[in-house]
N, C-alpha and C positions, 0 to 999 in steps of 0.2 A: 645352786638353789633354784627350784622351779619358779615359774612366774605366778603360780596359783596359790599363794598362801592367803587364803580367804578366810574371813571370819563370819560367824552368824550375824545377821542383822540385829540391831539392838531391840530390846523389849518394846512391845507396843503399848500405847496409851490411847485413850479415847477423847482427849481434849482438843484435838485438831480434826483428824479424820478417823472415825471409829475403827479400831482393829488394824490401823495402818502403822507403818514405820514412822518413827519420830526422830527428827534431828539427824538423819543420815546424810553425811557429806560425801559427795562423789566428785572427783576431779576428772577432767577430760584431758588426756595428755598424749602427746606424740611430738618428739622434737622435730619431725618433718612437718613443714607447713603445707597447707592446701589439701589436708586429708579429711576435712569436714568436721573439725572439732567444734567450731562455733555453730555450724548448722545443727549438729547433733545436740549440743548443750541447749540451744534455744528450743528446738522442736520436741526434744524429749521432755523438757520442762513443761511446755504447753500441753503435751500429751498427758503428763502426770496431772496437770491441772484439770484437764477434762475428766479425769478419773476421781476428782474430788480432793486431790492432794493440794496442800499449800506449799508453794515452791519459791525459793529464793535463788536467782541466778547471780553469780559473781563474775564480773568481767575483769580478769587479771591480765589481760593482754594489752600492752600499750597501744597497739593498733586500733583498739576500740571497736572491733567489728561486731561484737555482740551488742554493744551499746548502740551502734548505728543501725543494727538489724531491728531495733525496736523504735526507730525513728528519732533518735536523739543524736545531737552533734557533739562528739567528744571535744571538739575545739572550743566550744562555748560553755562547757560545764565548769562551774565554779569549784565544786569539791568532788573528789573522786576517790577511788581506792588508793591513790597515792597518799592522800591526806590521812586515810585510815591507817595505812601501814607505817608511814613515816612520822606523822604528827599525832597519831593515836586519836584521831577524831572518831567518835562513835560511828559504827557502820550504819546505824539508822539514819544518819545525816546525809548519806550518799545513796540511799535506796529510793528509786523511782518506781511508781506503781504503773506498770505497763500491762501487757497481757498477763505476766506474772511479775512479782517483785524483782527488781534488778538493781544491784549495786554496781554503779557505773564506773567506766574507765575514762581516762583522759590521756593526752599526750604526755602529761607530767609523769605518768607511771613509768615512762622510759628511764627516768632518773632514779627510780625506786631502788634498784639493785645497788647502785653506788651509795645512795643514802643509807640503805640498810646495812651495808657491808661493815660499817664500824660500830654497829649497835650490838649490845649484848642480847642474846636470845633472838638474833635476827631471823632464824629459821622458823620461829614460832609466832611471828607477828600476826599472821592471818588467823592462826588457831586462837590466839587471845582475842582478836577482834570479833570472831564468830561466836565465841563462848556465850555472850549475853543474849544472843538472838536465835541461835540455831534450833533450839527446842521450840521455837514459835513456828517452825516449819516441819513438814514431813521430809522434804528433801532440800538440800543446799547443793547446787550444781556449779562447779567452778570451771570456767573456760581459761586455759593457760596459754602462754606464748609458745611459739614453735621453737623451744629450746629447753635445755635442762638446767637453766640458771636458777638464781635465787628466788625468783617469783614462782617458778614451777615447784621448786623445793618447798616453798611455803605452802603451796596447794597440797602437795603430797603429805606433808606433815599434818595438815589440818583434816585430812580425809580418812574416811573409813574404807573407801575403795576407789579404784581407778577404772574408767572405761577408756579403752584405747581404740580410736578410729584408725583403721588401716586401709589405705588406698589399695585397690586390687591390682598391684604391680609388684614384680619381684623385688625391686630395689627398696620399696617401702617396707617390706617385711624385715629387712636387716636391722632397722631401727629398734625393733622390739628387744634385741639383745642388749643394747645400750640402756634402754629404759629398765629392763630387768635388773641390770647391774646397779642402776641408781636406786631402784626400789629396795634392793637387798641392803644397800648401805643405810638407807633411811630406816628400814626395819631394825637394823642392828643398833643404830645410834639415836634415833629420834622418835620413831613411831612404829612400835612392833605390830600394830594392828593393820597397817595398810597393805592391801593386796589387789590383784587384778580382779575387778568385777566382771569384766568380759572384754572380748576383742570384737570390734564391729567392722565387718567388711564394707567399705564405702566405694563410691564411684564404680559400682559393679555393672558390667555389661555382659550379659549372658551370651551375647552373640559372638564374643571373642574367646578363643581358646585361652589366651593369656589370663583373662579375668578368672575363668573357671579353674585354671591350674593354680593361680595364686590362692584362691579359697581352699583348694585341696591341700596345698602346702600348709596353710594355717591350721586346717583341721587335723592333719597328720601330726603336727607338732604340739598343738594346744588343745586338741580334743574338745571337750564340753565347754571350754572357756570361750569358744567362738560362738557368738550369737547366731541363731538361725535366721534372723532378719538380715537381708541384704539391702543396703542403701544404693539404689540404682542411679545411674546417670540420668538427669533430667534438668531441663532449663528452669523448672519451677523453683529449684533451690536457689538459683541466681536471681529470679524475678521477685521473690517474696521480700528480701531485704530492701529492695528499691522502694517498696511500698511501706517499709517500716514495720513489717509483720512477720510472724512465723508462717511456714507453708500451710499449717493447719488452719490458720485464719484466711490466708490468701486463696487457697484452693482446697477447701475443707473436704470435698468429696473425691479428690484426686488420689492417685496411687502414691504420690510422694508423701502426702499427709498420712495415708494409711500405713506406710512403712514405719513411721515413727510411733504410731499407735500400737503396732505390733511389737516394736522394740520396748515400749513402755510396759506392755503385758509381760514380756520376757523378764524384764528387770523386776517388776513387782511380784512375779511368781517365783523368782529365784531366791526364796527366803532362806533355803539351806545353803551352807557354804559348799563350794565346789573345789576339788583338788585336781591338780595336774601333776603327774609324776615326773 
């Protein structure tokens, strides 16, 4: 089964952003760490916000990098997504209003997989938590852990689509096969609607042959699923979280910010489903 079983975006309404998508949930997934999942979730969310969209970010990674990237300390947070998933606390109680709304993570989330494992309907805990609030937003963006465990499964079950950041190195491309297999099982058993929204080349260095060849391999195998935007290597992506901000706020006129504005346009303009044979 191909990676690209994509569905049309849901019908539009005008009660949030006129003529815009409503309640679309996108997960950022790749079992390999260090591929810019968190960077992409945050900066794409802020870029959507600049376009007038209302955005909710969900930090589903026990490392809490998305939470820290907005200037919050996961170690001092009283309630987090752990309480939402395990104790069924309303998600509104863990949403902090930062550059965009953020449902925060804490170190407790590391125990969520074990706590969820004995619960009935454990794969749908996030889907149920989002149900009361997702239509209050144009986009809900979920940052997942670098694994295909139960937290990531929850994200994929709750999502309409998946954006896969892929580092421009050959070994990083191999993980797409495992993700494809996981998505196929989820479509078959839990969420027939979820598919790849797009594949995002990250840490791209046009000066190196290896980076260029990695992108060529992606495009040969996945065609139009590969976004035209390339997220290039730059220190700005490391500097911005230290200031507790997105790169769009930290360096609003820089090329790093512009890259995510371009990605936002690609996602927003991709209203029709795309297929990859």
